[in-house]
N, C-alpha and C positions, 0 to 999 in steps of 0.2 A: 627520571634520572636513570642513566643504564647500570644495570646489574651485573655483579661480578661473580664470575664460576671459577672454581678452581678445579682440576682434573687431575688426580695423580693416575699415572699410567696413561695419559692422554697423548703420548705420542706416537701410539700404534695400536692396532686392533680395535677393541672394542672401546676403549678409552677415548681413542682418536676419532671414532664413528661420534661418539658422545660430544667430545669436543666441537667437532665441528657442526655438530646438529644445535648447540646452545648457541654459537656464532651465528649461523645462520638465521636464529630467532633473536638476534640483536644484543646478545649478553657479551659482555668483555670477557674473555676466557683466557686462562693461564693453564698451557697444558704441560703436565712434567712428564720426564723420562728419566730413567735411571743412568743411562751413560751417555756421554758427551756426544759419541757419533751420531747416537740415536735421536737424540734432540736435534742436532745440525742438520740431519737427514730430513727430520720432520718439517724443519724451518723453513728447508729447501723448497719441499714440495708444497708449504703452505705458509707463503711468506707473512701473510695477514694474520696468521696464529701466533701467539705470544708463546713460545717453548722454551722451558727452563729445566735444568737439570736438578734431581732430587731423589736420593735416597730414603725410602720411607723406612729403612731399619736404621737411619742415622738421626738421633735427635738433634744434632747441632744444624744439621743441613734444615731440620723442618723448621725449627726457630727462625735462622737466616730467611726462609721462605714466608713465615708469616711476618716478620719483620719489616719485609718490602710489600706487604699490602696495607692501603688505606682503609678498604672495607671488602666484604665479603658476604654474599648472598646466598652461594650454594656452594657446598664441599661435595665433591664426587670422588669416591675412592675406588678407581681402579686398577690400582698398581697391584701386580699380581705374579705368582710364580707357580710352575708346576714342573716336578722333576721326575722322569720317566725311566726307563730300563731299571726298574727295581730301587730306585735311590731313594725313595720315601719310606722304604722298609728298612732303612738305618735311622739310627738317632739322629745322626748330624743332618739327613735329608729331610726328615720329620719335623727337626726343630727349623729349618730353614724355612720350609713352607709356611709354617705358622707364623713365623718371626716376619714375614713379608705380607702374607695374607691377612692375618687375624692381629696380631701385634702392629704392623703398619697401619691397617685401618684404626686401631683405636689410639697411636699416637697423633695421627692426623686430625682425628675428631676431638681430642682434647687440646692439642695445640689451636683449634679454629676456634674453641669454644665463646672466647671474648668477643671475636669479630661476629660471630653467627648471633650472639646475643645483641649487640649492638643492633643487628640488620634483622632481628626475629627471622633468620634465614631458615636453611633447610640443610640434611645430610643425605644423600643418597649412597648408599655402599652396595658394593658388588659380592651378592650372593653366587649361586650356582646351582645347577638340579642336582649336582653331588652333593648338597647339602642335605638334599632328602634321600638319595640313594646309597649314599657311598660308593667305595670303588676297591676292588682287590688289587689294581694296579698304582692307584695313588691316595694312600691312607692319611698322608699329612695334608695334602690338598682338600681331601674330602671333611676331614675334622677342622682344617680352618676355615672353611666355607661353612661348615656345621656352626662354628663358633661367631661367624659373623653373622648367622641369623638370630642368636640369641643375643649377642652384643646391640645388633640391632632394636631389636625389642624391648632391651634394659634400657638403654639410652634414651629411647623415646619417653618412656615413662619418667626417668630421671629427668630429662631436660623440658617437659612439658611445661612445668611453671615459668620456664625462660621463652616459651612460645618457639621452641624451634622444635622442627619437625624432622624425624629420622626415620627414613625407610630404607629400602632395598631392592635391588633388582636381581633376579635370578636367571641369567643367561642359560640358553639349552646349548645345542650345538651351533656354534657360529664360526664361522671360516675368518681364522686369523692364523698367523704365526704358529701360535700355540698348538692348535688342532691342525695343520696343516699334514704332517703323518698320517691320519686318520682320515680327511676329505680326500687326499689323493691315493687311499688304498680303497679299488673299488668295491671290495668285498666288504670291509667295515664301513663305507661309507654308505653300502647299499643297504646295511643291517639298520643303520640309523635312520635313513629317509624311510625307509619301509615301516619305521615304527612310529615316526613322525606324522601326525594326522594332514599337515599341511604338505607332505611330502617333498620337503626341500631342506638343506641348510639355511640357517639363517646368515646374513651378513650384518657388518657393524651397524651400519644405517639403522637397521631393525630395532637396536637397543635404545637409540635416542629418543624416540618419540616416547615411549613410556618413560624413561628418564624426564624428560622434558613435562610431561603431564604431572609426575611426582615433584617438581619443582614449581608448579603452576600455581596460580590462586584458585583454578577449578579442583587443586588438592588439598586446601587450607586446611581441611578438616580428616585429613587422611594422615596418621602416624603409626608407626610400629610395625607395617604390613612388609610382605615380601611378595615382589609381583613377579611371577615367571612369564620370562620372555622365550619361549622355546618351542613354538610352532604346535603346541599340544602334546610334547613327548611325555610330559611327566603325568599326563592324565591317563595314559594308556598301559 
């Protein structure tokens, strides 16, 4: 029987790389994006991928999305935001980062609980290397991703009796629209690659394999972990 995976934030960046990776492995994939134009663009580029609009800060939209699913085996929470230029040093910016990255992940998990219980499925959340390091530039993003780590561990304990595994991936420096200002800056990019043992930026496809592992039978005794996908950046 074909398994179903729902990937929030799956119409661009890391989420899209994961969505396409799961599709290539035979999953029925629903990829969601926050904007209609973004969703249309992704659908045009990838006509075989089912793309839908979903704002993870809107409970009504989440409920409608779940109502349209007959079954669900894997929930992958990739929807996220980061606010630069000091915006996260304001109350409004800090709260926005938390509402999307942490609260959005929480809303999706609880909305999917019933379907995941039926399938004894799994959740894969998206943390970050900034879950561990923090950042003076984006404190809201860092705090939200630190929260994702503890939420993942807590939910793994709470849902173990339902045989739902809950894990997280922690991507490092991946080439996406969110990081474009950094990898296109020669000085900043060199500083990053010089510290990364594998000496390069990652690409979204690099994150798909680890996510597939966490969703596979090979990981059926793995829950509550946070798997870095960063080329070794976090160990240097």
